[in-house]
N, C-alpha and C positions, 0 to 999 in steps of 0.2 A: 544699609550696613551701619551699625552703631557699635562702638567699643570705647572703653575707658582704660587708660594705662598711665603709669608714671613715666616721665621722660625728661631729657635734658635739652634745653634750647640750644640749637646750633647757630641760628641767625634769625633776625627779624628786620623787615624793611617796610616802610610806609606804603600804603596803598590807598590812594584817595586822600580825603581830609582827615579821617580819624581811624580808619581800619589799618591793619597790619597783616602781612603775610609772614607767618612764623614757621620756621623749619625746626623740627625737633626729632630726636632719636629716642625710640622706646625699645625696651628689651623684647617685648613680644611681637611688635609690629614693624620694627625697623625705622627707617627714615621717612617722615611724612611732612608735607608742607600744607598749611591750612590757613584760611582767612579768619582773623579774629576781629570782630566788629568792636570798635572802640579801643583796640590794642595800641594805637599810636597816640592816644589821648594822654593828657597830663597824669591822670590817676593810675593808669595801667602801664605806662611806658616802662617803668622799672621792672615789672614782672617778667617781661619778655626779653631781657638782656641775655646775651650768649653766656652759657655756663649755668644758668639757673635751672633748678629742678622744679618740676611742677606736675600736676595731674591733669591730663588732657582728656576731653571727651570728643570723639570724632563722630560726625553725622554726615552721611552721604547716601545718595541713591545707589550709586555703583562704587566699587572699590577704586576705580581709576579716577573718580572725580575729586576735584579740589573741594575740601569740606568747609 
C-alpha cells in the first residue's frame, strides 16, 4: 500500500542512532506513525518538529504495518 499526502507533525522521537519515529496527522488518512531513516540526524531534525507541515509518502506491505 502506497500513498502520499500533506500532513502536520504531531510528535517525533529518536529510534536507534539516526532514525526517528514520526507521528503525523493527514486529512485523507488520519493519524499515522512511521519510521524516518536519518530523521534524528543533524540535517533533518528540524523538519520533524511538532507543528510542522510536510508532504509524506507512506510505503507498507499491509495497512497495519509501521512504514
